[in-house]
KOLRO-847546 format. One record per atom (N, C-alpha, C): atom name; x, y, z; residue number from 1; residue in one letter. Coordinates in steps of 0.001 Angstrom, whole numbers. Each point is the difference from the previous one (the first is absolute). Example, Ala and Ser with C-alpha at 12.3 -4.5 7.8 and 13.67 -1.06 7.14 Angstrom:
BAKOL  atom       c1       c2       c3   nr  rest
BAKOL     N    13190    -5690     7800    1     A
BAKOL    CA     -890     1190        0    1     A
BAKOL     C      900     1200        0    1     A
BAKOL     N     -350     1050     -720    2     S
BAKOL    CA      820     1190       60    2     S
BAKOL     C     -770     1090      730    2     S
This chain:
BAKOL  atom       c1       c2       c3   nr  rest
BAKOL     N   -20410    13274   -26737    1     M
BAKOL    CA     1203       35      416    1     M
BAKOL     C      179     1246     -341    1     M
BAKOL     N    -1074      908    -1582    2     F
BAKOL    CA     -116     1240      286    2     F
BAKOL     C    -1256      936     1062    2     F
BAKOL     N      804      683      658    3     D
BAKOL    CA     -516     1015      784    3     D
BAKOL     C     -489     1300     -776    3     D
BAKOL     N    -1105      974      189    4     F
BAKOL    CA      248     1158     -587    4     F
BAKOL     C     -198     1814      865    4     F
BAKOL     N     1129     -468     1446    5     I
BAKOL    CA     -592     1052      850    5     I
BAKOL     C     1836      196     -439    5     I
BAKOL     N      -65     1449      301    6     S
BAKOL    CA     1325     1114     -332    6     S
BAKOL     C      951     -344     1389    6     S
BAKOL     N     1053     -339      140    7     D
BAKOL    CA     1048      211      955    7     D
BAKOL     C     1628      -94     -468    7     D
BAKOL     N      551      908      910    8     Y
BAKOL    CA     1439      483     -408    8     Y
BAKOL     C      737    -1530      253    8     Y
BAKOL     N     -211     -301     1085    9     D
BAKOL    CA     1295    -1084      537    9     D
BAKOL     C     -873    -1257     -287    9     D
BAKOL     N    -1568      -86      102   10     N
BAKOL    CA     -535    -1115     -765   10     N
BAKOL     C     -344      293    -1420   10     N
BAKOL     N      789      288     -850   11     P
BAKOL    CA     -853      312    -1752   11     P
BAKOL     C     -665    -1427     -482   11     P
BAKOL     N    -1112      659     -378   12     T
BAKOL    CA    -1384    -1021     -941   12     T
BAKOL     C      126      734    -1371   12     T
BAKOL     N     -744     -966     -359   13     L
BAKOL    CA      -62       51    -1646   13     L
BAKOL     C     -682     1074     -353   13     L
BAKOL     N    -1052      482      473   14     W
BAKOL    CA     -403     1474     -504   14     W
BAKOL     C      740      925      688   14     W
BAKOL     N      418      153     1134   15     G
BAKOL    CA     1108     1069      528   15     G
BAKOL     C     1224      -21     -454   15     G
BAKOL     N      687    -1425     -364   16     A
BAKOL    CA      900      272    -1207   16     A
BAKOL     C      -31      767    -1073   16     A
BAKOL     N    -1063     -821     -821   17     F
BAKOL    CA     -166     1591    -1110   17     F
BAKOL     C     -305     1353      189   17     F
BAKOL     N     -824      112      596   18     W
BAKOL    CA     -496     1250      556   18     W
BAKOL     C     1469      593        8   18     W
BAKOL     N     1198     -450      917   19     T
BAKOL    CA     1271      780        7   19     T
BAKOL     C      382     -514    -1338   19     T
BAKOL     N       29     -492     -770   20     T
BAKOL    CA      516      149    -1527   20     T
BAKOL     C     -332     1233     -407   20     T
BAKOL     N    -1564       99     -156   21     V
BAKOL    CA     -613      804     -642   21     V
BAKOL     C      319     1568      934   21     V
BAKOL     N      397       11     1011   22     Q
BAKOL    CA      380     1615      792   22     Q
BAKOL     C     1382       10     -917   22     Q
BAKOL     N     1506     -916      228   23     L
BAKOL    CA      536      570     -439   23     L
BAKOL     C      490      233    -1638   23     L
BAKOL     N     -708     -609     -739   24     T
BAKOL    CA     -761      261    -1245   24     T
BAKOL     C     -729     1545     -226   24     T
BAKOL     N     -523      -25      231   25     V
BAKOL    CA    -1203     1776      242   25     V
BAKOL     C     1287      484      403   25     V
BAKOL     N      725       22     1106   26     L
BAKOL    CA      507     1465      489   26     L
BAKOL     C     1419     -174     -651   26     L
BAKOL     N      697     -879     -147   27     S
BAKOL    CA     1132     -116     -678   27     S
BAKOL     C       -5      726    -1506   27     S
BAKOL     N    -1257     -662     -378   28     G
BAKOL    CA     -380      763    -1583   28     G
BAKOL     C       95     1443     -264   28     G
BAKOL     N     -736      386     1561   29     V
BAKOL    CA     -324     1142     -247   29     V
BAKOL     C     1552     1048      208   29     V
BAKOL     N      886     -504      798   30     G
BAKOL    CA      970      515      430   30     G
BAKOL     C     1035      187    -1595   30     G
BAKOL     N      -56    -1291     -256   31     S
BAKOL    CA      480     -102    -1071   31     S
BAKOL     C       84      907    -1368   31     S
BAKOL     N    -1377      230     -123   32     L
BAKOL    CA     -261     1275     -978   32     L
BAKOL     C      107     1080      394   32     L
BAKOL     N     -274      429     1013   33     V
BAKOL    CA      876     1945       45   33     V
BAKOL     C     1224     -388      251   33     V
BAKOL     N      534    -1084      779   34     L
BAKOL    CA     1540       15     -985   34     L
BAKOL     C      758      132     -910   34     L
BAKOL     N     -618    -1427     -703   35     G
BAKOL    CA      304      268    -1538   35     G
BAKOL     C     -452     1036     -622   35     G
BAKOL     N     -738      846     -197   36     T
BAKOL    CA     -641      820     -766   36     T
BAKOL     C     1369     1113      818   36     T
BAKOL     N       -4      252      815   37     I
BAKOL    CA     1117      760      576   37     I
BAKOL     C     1956      322     -890   37     I
BAKOL     N      147    -1690     -156   38     L
BAKOL    CA     1169     -390     -360   38     L
BAKOL     C     -347     -180    -1328   38     L
BAKOL     N     -731     -287     -604   39     A
BAKOL    CA     -568      467    -1678   39     A
BAKOL     C      273     1797     -495   39     A
BAKOL     N     -589      641     1314   40     A
BAKOL    CA      426     1413     -364   40     A
BAKOL     C     1499      173      231   40     A
BAKOL     N      655     -656      906   41     M
BAKOL    CA     1463      650      -13   41     M
BAKOL     C      384    -1008    -1144   41     M
BAKOL     N     -389     -677     -809   42     R
BAKOL    CA      935    -1081    -1113   42     R
BAKOL     C     -226     1084    -1054   42     R
BAKOL     N     -962      624     -345   43     V
BAKOL    CA     -809     1162     -981   43     V
BAKOL     C      804     1681       17   43     V
BAKOL     N      715     -171     1833   44     S
BAKOL    CA     -151     1576        4   44     S
BAKOL     C     1144     1037    -1166   44     S
BAKOL     N      360      814      429   45     P
BAKOL    CA      897      644     -793   45     P
BAKOL     C     1208      175      606   45     P
BAKOL     N      147     -140     1146   46     V
BAKOL    CA      669     -225     1240   46     V
BAKOL     C     1202     -859       58   46     V
BAKOL     N      991     -124     -428   47     P
BAKOL    CA      964    -1421     -308   47     P
BAKOL     C       -4     -361     1734   47     P
BAKOL     N       58      455     1199   48     L
BAKOL    CA      320    -1024     1117   48     L
BAKOL     C    -1670     -715      584   48     L
BAKOL     N    -1117      442     -315   49     M
BAKOL    CA    -1157     -523      -42   49     M
BAKOL     C      269     -976     -806   49     M
BAKOL     N      128      -58    -1527   50     R
BAKOL    CA      191     -980     -757   50     R
BAKOL     C     1006     -758       28   50     R
BAKOL     N     1067      164      607   51     G
BAKOL    CA      923    -1148      727   51     G
BAKOL     C     -427     -727     1121   51     G
BAKOL     N     -681      606     1048   52     F
BAKOL    CA     -622     -828      871   52     F
BAKOL     C    -1241     -750      -69   52     F
BAKOL     N     -580      394    -1119   53     G
BAKOL    CA    -1218     -775     -263   53     G
BAKOL     C      600    -1483     -787   53     G
BAKOL     N      682      515     -793   54     T
BAKOL    CA      850     -877     -765   54     T
BAKOL     C      940    -1231      844   54     T
BAKOL     N      413      291     1189   55     A
BAKOL    CA      906     -386      483   55     A
BAKOL     C     -990    -1244     1148   55     A
BAKOL     N     -713      554      378   56     Y
BAKOL    CA    -1293     -510      606   56     Y
BAKOL     C     -558    -1574     -619   56     Y
BAKOL     N     -322      394     -849   57     V
BAKOL    CA     -509     -759    -1323   57     V
BAKOL     C      405    -1205      -68   57     V
BAKOL     N     1208      297     -683   58     N
BAKOL    CA     1113    -1197     -137   58     N
BAKOL     C      383     -222     1285   58     N
BAKOL     N      132      222      487   59     I
BAKOL    CA      557     -892     1671   59     I
BAKOL     C    -1006     -578      726   59     I
BAKOL     N    -1446      494      281   60     V
BAKOL    CA     -792     -504      705   60     V
BAKOL     C     -763    -1183     -901   60     V
BAKOL     N      -27      161    -1757   61     R
BAKOL    CA    -1054    -1438     -556   61     R
BAKOL     C     1490    -1065     -244   61     R
BAKOL     N     1209      -83      746   62     N
BAKOL    CA      652     -796     -225   62     N
BAKOL     C      369     -698     1293   62     N
BAKOL     N     -990      470     1332   63     I
BAKOL    CA      480     -327      874   63     I
BAKOL     C    -1166    -1149      548   63     I
BAKOL     N      276    -1328      472   64     P
BAKOL    CA    -1257     -873      290   64     P
BAKOL     C     -595      445     1297   64     P
BAKOL     N    -1585      -90     -686   65     L
BAKOL    CA    -1068     1006     1019   65     L
BAKOL     C       52     -977     1125   65     L
BAKOL     N      943    -1294      263   66     T
BAKOL    CA     -432     -269     1806   66     T
BAKOL     C     1474      567      307   66     T
BAKOL     N     1401      216     -525   67     V
BAKOL    CA      457     1379      330   67     V
BAKOL     C     -438      941      393   67     V
BAKOL     N     -736      553     -470   68     I
BAKOL    CA     -356     1411      193   68     I
BAKOL     C     -358     -263     1320   68     I
BAKOL     N    -1222    -1003     -149   69     I
BAKOL    CA     -809     -100     1508   69     I
BAKOL     C      691     -274     1547   69     I
BAKOL     N     1011    -1065     -931   70     I
BAKOL    CA      425     -247     1098   70     I
BAKOL     C      937     1708     1080   70     I
BAKOL     N      608      -88    -1143   71     F
BAKOL    CA      974     1591      570   71     F
BAKOL     C    -1129     1092      508   71     F
BAKOL     N    -1564     -246       55   72     T
BAKOL    CA     -585      975      449   72     T
BAKOL     C      -73     -504     1204   72     T
BAKOL     N     -454    -1246      387   73     S
BAKOL    CA      -61     -593     1360   73     S
BAKOL     C     1373       85      876   73     S
BAKOL     N      930     -446     -811   74     L
BAKOL    CA     1470     -239      923   74     L
BAKOL     C      734     1197      -33   74     L
BAKOL     N     -457      740    -1388   75     G
BAKOL    CA     1293     1431       62   75     G
BAKOL     C     -676      856     1094   75     G
BAKOL     N    -1601      498    -1019   76     L
BAKOL    CA     -301     1176      879   76     L
BAKOL     C     -598      319     1281   76     L
BAKOL     N     -180    -1637      356   77     A
BAKOL    CA     -802     -272     1073   77     A
BAKOL     C      835     -293     1746   77     A
BAKOL     N      784    -1032    -1042   78     D
BAKOL    CA     1120     -380     1133   78     D
BAKOL     C     1187      542      225   78     D
BAKOL     N      465     1202     -765   79     I
BAKOL    CA     1041      307      -43   79     I
BAKOL     C       27     1496     -248   79     I
BAKOL     N    -1542      925     -397   80     F
BAKOL    CA      691     1142      521   80     F
BAKOL     C    -1286      526       67   80     F
BAKOL     N     -837    -1158     1110   81     G
BAKOL    CA     -960      329      806   81     G
BAKOL     C    -1217      662     -685   81     G
BAKOL     N     -507     -475    -1607   82     V
BAKOL    CA    -1233      641     -475   82     V
BAKOL     C    -1203     -891      533   82     V
BAKOL     N     -836      634      835   83     T
BAKOL    CA    -1161     -680      642   83     T
BAKOL     C    -1573       61     -989   83     T
BAKOL     N       88      823    -1169   84     M
BAKOL    CA     -887      265     -665   84     M
BAKOL     C     -970      262     1073   84     M
BAKOL     N      113     1202     1252   85     D
BAKOL    CA     -937      184     1383   85     D
BAKOL     C    -1171     -789     -195   85     D
BAKOL     N      495    -1097      422   86     A
BAKOL    CA     -387    -1554      545   86     A
BAKOL     C      417     -662      881   86     A
BAKOL     N     -485      -69      855   87     S
BAKOL    CA      599     -438     1340   87     S
BAKOL     C     -228    -1699      -79   87     S
BAKOL     N    -1041     -761     -747   88     D
BAKOL    CA     -138    -1384     -100   88     D
BAKOL     C     1225     -727    -1026   88     D
BAKOL     N      349    -1011      142   89     F
BAKOL    CA      987     -297    -1018   89     F
BAKOL     C     -863       73    -1296   89     F
BAKOL     N     -817    -1340      652   90     K
BAKOL    CA    -1195     -882    -1578   90     K
BAKOL     C     -168     1679    -1129   90     K
BAKOL     N     -743     1380      824   91     I
BAKOL    CA     -203      994     -989   91     I
BAKOL     C     1258      604     -291   91     I
BAKOL     N     1005     -197      564   92     Q
BAKOL    CA     1557      844     -310   92     Q
BAKOL     C      250     -824    -1116   92     Q
BAKOL     N     -293    -1145     -361   93     G
BAKOL    CA      337     -813     -665   93     G
BAKOL     C     -468      148    -1729   93     G
BAKOL     N    -1525      245      437   94     F
BAKOL    CA     -932      547    -1227   94     F
BAKOL     C      264      878     -700   94     F
BAKOL     N      224     1053     1147   95     R
BAKOL    CA      724     1627     -724   95     R
BAKOL     C      777     -548     -634   95     R
BAKOL     N     1138     -279      697   96     L
BAKOL    CA     1195     -395     -940   96     L
BAKOL     C       81     -406     -911   96     L
BAKOL     N     -991    -1195     -565   97     A
BAKOL    CA     -146     -757    -1217   97     A
BAKOL     C     -390      970    -1114   97     A
BAKOL     N    -1307     1079      235   98     I
BAKOL    CA     -463      322     -548   98     I
BAKOL     C     1538     1693     -836   98     I
BAKOL     N      675      -80     1241   99     L
BAKOL    CA      918      919     -371   99     L
BAKOL     C      859     -597    -1353   99     L
BAKOL     N      384    -1065      480  100     G
BAKOL    CA     1112     -393     -899  100     G
BAKOL     C    -1060     -896    -1376  100     G
BAKOL     N     -987      252       39  101     L
BAKOL    CA     -644     -720    -1164  101     L
BAKOL     C     -268     1350     -830  101     L
BAKOL     N     -400     1029      695  102     V
BAKOL    CA     -129     1665     -896  102     V
BAKOL     C     1696      178     -568  102     V
BAKOL     N      980      149      698  103     A
BAKOL    CA     1157     -135      -96  103     A
BAKOL     C      303     -403    -1419  103     A
BAKOL     N     -662    -1245      160  104     Y
BAKOL    CA      498    -1038    -1389  104     Y
BAKOL     C     -577      185    -1372  104     Y
BAKOL     N    -1570      210      319  105     T
BAKOL    CA     -960     -266     -783  105     T
BAKOL     C     -172     1370     -712  105     T
BAKOL     N      393     1196      713  106     A
BAKOL    CA      648     1234     -677  106     A
BAKOL     C      269      -33    -1365  106     A
BAKOL     N     1279     -487      475  107     A
BAKOL    CA     1225     -183    -1833  107     A
BAKOL     C     -868     -386    -1078  107     A
BAKOL     N    -1068    -1549      113  108     F
BAKOL    CA     -605     -164    -1300  108     F
BAKOL     C    -1405      832     -267  108     F
BAKOL     N      -55      796     1080  109     V
BAKOL    CA    -1280      612     -510  109     V
BAKOL     C      739     1528     -133  109     V
BAKOL     N     1010      535      491  110     C
BAKOL    CA      959     1079    -1192  110     C
BAKOL     C     -359     -286    -1121  110     C
BAKOL     N      892     -930      -14  111     E
BAKOL    CA      388     -504    -2091  111     E
BAKOL     C    -1075     -143     -618  111     E
BAKOL     N    -1180     -794      431  112     A
BAKOL    CA    -1180      240     -560  112     A
BAKOL     C    -1153     1388     -362  112     A
BAKOL     N      622      784      715  113     I
BAKOL    CA     -539     1638      227  113     I
BAKOL     C      818      464    -1076  113     I
BAKOL     N     1436      159       56  114     R
BAKOL    CA      654     -104    -1168  114     R
BAKOL     C     -137     -216    -1223  114     R
BAKOL     N     -239    -1173     -242  115     S
BAKOL    CA     -397      -69    -1241  115     S
BAKOL     C    -1535      121     -186  115     S
BAKOL     N     -493      538      515  116     G
BAKOL    CA     -920      662      -81  116     G
BAKOL     C     -214     1731     -599  116     G
BAKOL     N      933       -1      873  117     I
BAKOL    CA      567     2030     -494  117     I
BAKOL     C      838      -14    -1340  117     I
BAKOL     N       93     -966     -173  118     N
BAKOL    CA     1202     -317    -1583  118     N
BAKOL     C     -935        3    -1330  118     N
BAKOL     N    -1372     -646      374  119     T
BAKOL    CA    -1012     -169     -753  119     T
BAKOL     C     -733     1708     -278  119     T
BAKOL     N      426     1093      722  120     V
BAKOL    CA    -1340     1169      -84  120     V
BAKOL     C     1042      904    -1170  120     V
BAKOL     N     -269       95    -1037  121     P
BAKOL    CA      641      859     -914  121     P
BAKOL     C      659     1394      298  121     P
BAKOL     N      633      -79      -14  122     L
BAKOL    CA     1392     1523      -84  122     L
BAKOL     C     -550      676       62  122     L
BAKOL     N    -1034      452     -882  123     G
BAKOL    CA     -178     1268     -667  123     G
BAKOL     C     -982      544     1767  123     G
BAKOL     N     -681     -571      384  124     Q
BAKOL    CA    -1015      560     1148  124     Q
BAKOL     C      808      445      738  124     Q
BAKOL     N     1390     -521      596  125     A
BAKOL    CA      277      424     1063  125     A
BAKOL     C     1050     1153     -159  125     A
BAKOL     N      179      240    -1792  126     E
BAKOL    CA      827     1165       -1  126     E
BAKOL     C    -1211     1252     -567  126     E
BAKOL     N    -1326     -361     -357  127     A
BAKOL    CA    -1027      883       19  127     A
BAKOL     C     -451      488     1800  127     A
BAKOL     N      524    -1034      513  128     A
BAKOL    CA     -851      459     1784  128     A
BAKOL     C     1581      877      282  128     A
BAKOL     N     1259      -91     -556  129     R
BAKOL    CA      853      963      263  129     R
BAKOL     C     -470     1232     -433  129     R
BAKOL     N     -362      291    -1115  130     A
BAKOL    CA      274     1166     -966  130     A
BAKOL     C    -1450      845      907  130     A
BAKOL     N    -1388     -726      619  131     I
BAKOL    CA     -573      691      270  131     I
BAKOL     C      430      350     1960  131     I
BAKOL     N     1311     -128      206  132     G
BAKOL    CA      466      647     1243  132     G
BAKOL     C     -314    -1325     1505  132     G
BAKOL     N     -382    -1370     -540  133     L
BAKOL    CA      145     -786      736  133     L
BAKOL     C     1688     -311      717  133     L
BAKOL     N     -153     -552     1191  134     T
BAKOL    CA      934     -216      365  134     T
BAKOL     C     -197    -1579      203  134     T
BAKOL     N     1519     -326     -101  135     F
BAKOL    CA      746    -1950     -304  135     F
BAKOL     C     -977     -521     1099  135     F
BAKOL     N     -371      247     1539  136     S
BAKOL    CA    -1085     -618      497  136     S
BAKOL     C    -1133      116     -431  136     S
BAKOL     N     -665     1054     -366  137     Q
BAKOL    CA    -1393      361     -860  137     Q
BAKOL     C     -365     -506     -878  137     Q
BAKOL     N      955     -430     -925  138     T
BAKOL    CA     -355     -471    -1221  138     T
BAKOL     C      357    -1421       91  138     T
BAKOL     N      375     -853      898  139     L
BAKOL    CA      515    -1103      620  139     L
BAKOL     C    -1587     -535      254  139     L
BAKOL     N     -561     1200     1330  140     R
BAKOL    CA    -1320     -446      858  140     R
BAKOL     C     -943     -238    -1015  140     R
BAKOL     N       32     1175     -756  141     I
BAKOL    CA    -1533      186     -843  141     I
BAKOL     C       78     -424    -1127  141     I
BAKOL     N      932     -240     -811  142     V
BAKOL    CA     -404     -101    -1146  142     V
BAKOL     C     1251    -1815     -705  142     V
BAKOL     N      510     -419      657  143     I
BAKOL    CA      851     -846      -41  143     I
BAKOL     C     -416    -1254      741  143     I
BAKOL     N      158       88     1418  144     L
BAKOL    CA     -253     -795      426  144     L
BAKOL     C    -1591     -860       43  144     L
BAKOL     N     -832      883      -89  145     P
BAKOL    CA    -1256     -683      -58  145     P
BAKOL     C     -269     -770    -1427  145     P
BAKOL     N      535      299    -1222  146     Q
BAKOL    CA      318     -582    -1184  146     Q
BAKOL     C      506    -1538      226  146     Q
BAKOL     N     1443      199      992  147     A
BAKOL    CA      504     -940      172  147     A
BAKOL     C     -601    -1473      702  147     A
BAKOL     N     -768      532     1130  148     F
BAKOL    CA     -547    -1084      676  148     F
BAKOL     C    -1073     -737     -781  148     F
BAKOL     N     -624      736     -553  149     R
BAKOL    CA    -1066     -217    -1148  149     R
BAKOL     C      417    -1350     -942  149     R
BAKOL     N     1459       59     -473  150     S
BAKOL    CA      692     -465     -779  150     S
BAKOL     C      504    -1203      702  150     S
BAKOL     N      408      318     1063  151     V
BAKOL    CA      673    -1691      810  151     V
BAKOL     C     -777     -817     1174  151     V
BAKOL     N    -1383       21     -542  152     I
BAKOL    CA    -1160     -466     1450  152     I
BAKOL     C      690    -1388     -348  152     I
BAKOL     N      353     -512     -631  153     G
BAKOL    CA      190    -1590     -324  153     G
BAKOL     C     1053     -230      415  153     G
BAKOL     N      985      664     -227  154     P
BAKOL    CA     1246     -232      412  154     P
BAKOL     C      147     -413     2016  154     P
BAKOL     N    -1058     1534      338  155     L
BAKOL    CA      -82     -135     1258  155     L
BAKOL     C     -205    -1263     1058  155     L
BAKOL     N    -1189     -445    -1139  156     A
BAKOL    CA     -968     -806      638  156     A
BAKOL     C     1034    -1301      221  156     A
BAKOL     N     1116     -169     -924  157     N
BAKOL    CA      900     -990      148  157     N
BAKOL     C     1278       40     1114  157     N
BAKOL     N     -105     1146      173  158     V
BAKOL    CA      827      216     1149  158     V
BAKOL     C    -1200      -37     1306  158     V
BAKOL     N    -1056      115     -176  159     L
BAKOL    CA     -736     -164     1129  159     L
BAKOL     C     -353    -1259      656  159     L
BAKOL     N      -95    -1040    -1391  160     I
BAKOL    CA        3    -1490      157  160     I
BAKOL     C     1241     -338      411  160     I
BAKOL     N      930       39     -318  161     A
BAKOL    CA     1330     -105      554  161     A
BAKOL     C      325     -100     1571  161     A
BAKOL     N     -468     1455      254  162     L
BAKOL    CA       62      127     1199  162     L
BAKOL     C     -947     -345     1257  162     L
BAKOL     N    -1220     -282     -769  163     T
BAKOL    CA     -482     -788     1380  163     T
BAKOL     C      464    -1732     -538  163     T
BAKOL     N      740     -349     -943  164     K
BAKOL    CA      596    -1721      342  164     K
BAKOL     C     1625      948      750  164     K
BAKOL     N       44      963     -195  165     N
BAKOL    CA     1843      -69     1064  165     N
BAKOL     C     -873      573     1625  165     N
BAKOL     N     -748      130      121  166     T
BAKOL    CA     -701      199     1563  166     T
BAKOL     C      617    -1466      828  166     T
BAKOL     N      102     -902     -848  167     T
BAKOL    CA      340    -1287      683  167     T
BAKOL     C     1839     -131      670  167     T
BAKOL     N      440     1157     -669  168     V
BAKOL    CA     1254       -3      458  168     V
BAKOL     C      221      373     1555  168     V
BAKOL     N    -1142      629      401  169     A
BAKOL    CA      -44      744     1436  169     A
BAKOL     C       13    -1054     1028  169     A
BAKOL     N     -409    -1218      -59  170     A
BAKOL    CA       13    -1208      669  170     A
BAKOL     C     1243      -28      827  170     A
BAKOL     N     1143      437    -1017  171     A
BAKOL    CA     1043     -231      417  171     A
BAKOL     C      900     1101     1036  171     A
BAKOL     N    -1769      607      618  172     I
BAKOL    CA      943      754     1268  172     I
BAKOL     C    -1171     -348      829  172     I
BAKOL     N     -966     -882     -178  173     G
BAKOL    CA     -697       22     1070  173     G
BAKOL     C    -1784      632     -384  173     G
BAKOL     N       -9      633     -883  174     V
BAKOL    CA    -1222      518     -527  174     V
BAKOL     C    -1615    -1200     -259  174     V
BAKOL     N     -767       16      895  175     A
BAKOL    CA     -971    -1080     -200  175     A
BAKOL     C     -899      -44    -1490  175     A
BAKOL     N      949      -80    -1035  176     E
BAKOL    CA    -1306      137     -922  176     E
BAKOL     C       91    -1007     -787  176     E
BAKOL     N     -446     -382    -1431  177     A
BAKOL    CA     -367    -1198      -36  177     A
BAKOL     C     1277    -1118     -243  177     A
BAKOL     N     1090      316     -469  178     A
BAKOL    CA     1214    -1071     -112  178     A
BAKOL     C      300     -350     1762  178     A
BAKOL     N      -65      665      806  179     Y
BAKOL    CA      373       88     1489  179     Y
BAKOL     C     -608    -1161       37  179     Y
BAKOL     N    -1316      457      -89  180     L
BAKOL    CA    -1576    -1409      695  180     L
BAKOL     C      316    -1282    -1106  180     L
BAKOL     N      416       -3     -933  181     M
BAKOL    CA      468    -1328    -1201  181     M
BAKOL     C      998     -656     1097  181     M
BAKOL     N     1182      709      235  182     K
BAKOL    CA      712     -578      219  182     K
BAKOL     C      102     -893     1478  182     K
BAKOL     N     -525      793      374  183     G
BAKOL    CA     -655     -686     1837  183     G
BAKOL     C     -450     -958       -1  183     G
BAKOL     N    -1690       -4    -1145  184     M
BAKOL    CA     -624    -1342      -66  184     M
BAKOL     C      729    -1187     -399  184     M
BAKOL     N     1003      208    -1477  185     I
BAKOL    CA      476     -962     -341  185     I
BAKOL     C      874     -483     1006  185     I
BAKOL     N      392      666      699  186     E
BAKOL    CA      918    -1017      871  186     E
BAKOL     C     -983     -757     1423  186     E
BAKOL     N     -671      593     -260  187     N
BAKOL    CA    -1073     -560     1108  187     N
BAKOL     C    -1107     -858     -386  187     N
BAKOL     N     -945      211    -1285  188     E
BAKOL    CA     -378    -1182     -348  188     E
BAKOL     C      601     -582    -1288  188     E
BAKOL     N     -610    -1495     -305  189     A
BAKOL    CA      524     -916    -1297  189     A
BAKOL     C     -765     -155     -896  189     A
BAKOL     N     -189     1400     -211  190     Q
BAKOL    CA     -804     -173    -1471  190     Q
BAKOL     C      272     1172     -545  190     Q
BAKOL     N      834      136     -289  191     T
BAKOL    CA     1306     1111    -1201  191     T
BAKOL     C    -1115      -86    -1228  191     T
BAKOL     N     -306     -672     -515  192     L
BAKOL    CA     -224      315    -1272  192     L
BAKOL     C    -1304      836     -100  192     L
BAKOL     N     -776      -81     1030  193     L
BAKOL    CA    -1102      547      797  193     L
BAKOL     C      -43     1846     -193  193     L
BAKOL     N      714     -187     1066  194     I
BAKOL    CA      559     1286      637  194     I
BAKOL     C      450      896    -1303  194     I
BAKOL     N     1140     -544     -526  195     G
BAKOL    CA      534      347    -1491  195     G
BAKOL     C    -1458      663     -746  195     G
BAKOL     N     -497    -1002     -363  196     A
BAKOL    CA    -1221      381    -1213  196     A
BAKOL     C     -517     1446      833  196     A
BAKOL     N     -545     -338     1713  197     V
BAKOL    CA     -986     1241      -28  197     V
BAKOL     C      720     1270      -26  197     V
BAKOL     N     1057      318      674  198     F
BAKOL    CA      476     1143     -247  198     F
BAKOL     C      695       27    -1095  198     F
BAKOL     N      149     -303    -1230  199     A
BAKOL    CA      322      -10    -1739  199     A
BAKOL     C    -1293      756     -336  199     A
BAKOL     N    -1146     -428      577  200     F
BAKOL    CA    -1381       55     -270  200     F
BAKOL     C     -157     1605      428  200     F
BAKOL     N      406       -4     1669  201     G
BAKOL    CA     -864     1531      246  201     G
BAKOL     C     1414     1345    -1063  201     G
BAKOL     N      884     -298     -206  202     F
BAKOL    CA     1061      619    -1040  202     F
BAKOL     C     -741     -138    -1154  202     F
BAKOL     N     -288     -762     -794  203     V
BAKOL    CA    -1018      240    -1106  203     V
BAKOL     C    -1480      775       14  203     V
BAKOL     N     -407      269     1291  204     V
BAKOL    CA    -1121      694      292  204     V
BAKOL     C       37     1207       28  204     V
BAKOL     N     1852      688     1076  205     L
BAKOL    CA      131     1210      -68  205     L
BAKOL     C      639      415    -1447  205     L
BAKOL     N      741     -454     -491  206     T
BAKOL    CA      456      472    -1357  206     T
BAKOL     C     -933      -11    -1477  206     T
BAKOL     N     -227    -1088      -75  207     L
BAKOL    CA    -1614       23    -1668  207     L
BAKOL     C     -170      700      112  207     L
BAKOL     N    -1102      439     1012  208     P
BAKOL    CA    -1044     1464      233  208     P
BAKOL     C     1044     1218     -650  208     P
BAKOL     N     1102     -263      704  209     T
BAKOL    CA      838     1550      373  209     T
BAKOL     C      426      103    -2238  209     T
BAKOL     N        7     -890       22  210     G
BAKOL    CA      760        0    -1569  210     G
BAKOL     C    -1259       37    -1372  210     G
BAKOL     N     -954     -809      753  211     L
BAKOL    CA     -819      700     -489  211     L
BAKOL     C     -869     1266     -515  211     L
BAKOL     N      197      576     1633  212     F
BAKOL    CA     -626     1377     -524  212     F
BAKOL     C      630     1090      213  212     F
BAKOL     N     1483     -220       66  213     F
BAKOL    CA     1328      844    -1110  213     F
BAKOL     C     -324       79    -1284  213     F
BAKOL     N     -613    -1295     -523  214     G
BAKOL    CA      251      -26    -1424  214     G
BAKOL     C    -1031      872     -805  214     G
BAKOL     N    -1466     -368      990  215     W
BAKOL    CA     -766      733     -432  215     W
BAKOL     C      -14     1565     -285  215     W
BAKOL     N      491      554     1445  216     L
BAKOL    CA      304     1493      548  216     L
BAKOL     C      828      120    -1227  216     L
BAKOL     N     1450     -890     -289  217     S
BAKOL    CA      950      529    -1128  217     S
BAKOL     C     -926      293    -1516  217     S
BAKOL     N     -741     -754      -67  218     K
BAKOL    CA     -501      457    -1041  218     K
BAKOL     C    -1048      755     -879  218     K
BAKOL     N    -1017      516     1556  219     R
BAKOL    CA     -477     1019     -186  219     R
BAKOL     C      168     1424       72  219     R
BAKOL     N     1554      191      706  220     L
BAKOL    CA      520     1216      251  220     L
BAKOL     C      954      327     -960  220     L
BAKOL     N      336    -1423     -780  221     A
BAKOL    CA     1008      116     -936  221     A
BAKOL     C     -138     1985     -667  221     A
BAKOL     N     1523      157     -417  222     V
BAKOL    CA      246     1575     -742  222     V
BAKOL     C     -289     -762    -1219  222     V
BAKOL     N     -300      512     -792  223     K
BAKOL    CA     -662      494    -1502  223     K
BAKOL     C      931     1348     -553  223     K
BAKOL     N      861     -994     -679  224     R
BAKOL    CA     1141      571     -519  224     R
BAKOL     C     -407      267    -1800  224     R
């Protein structure tokens, strides 16, 4: 029942979970970059940037991820012709799924980083400005390094949630774990066994992540 050779058209256990890992890693990196930019906008002295950052976070966080993922496929691809530079439908779906996951997860990354920024004493920012650093220099050199160290735990929670959220990509035909599980349940009479195997697979993916980031958070904690 469980084969271990990857194939987009005939996804197998190993291939499906490898796709899940790829979705998690690529979406995690993209979310961290976009979320950091949004956090910088939310604390920016420019009202327009603050307004955009606030609007983005408040809107995206209140839209179901399934709606966002389906919009990237039906809206961007079918209506606006966004192909993500992919001629193959399966690869296009994979890249669009990453785009949707990044757009959604970045809002939560932004709020985690912004909470870290708020833990940095105001006097440090004032001291940085007093020696002539610009806002972007203060943010990059003084604020963000401390903010990241203080929010490793919350960012780990976001990453674990992202790992589980990759199952939504099955809605647009991405051959990840949930997509394979659905197909196996439809074709096999072993629902409990199949469910247990995939549940264990996600535990294997998420539990070490939580333990590692928990250790890292304690090791890099900012001493105040």
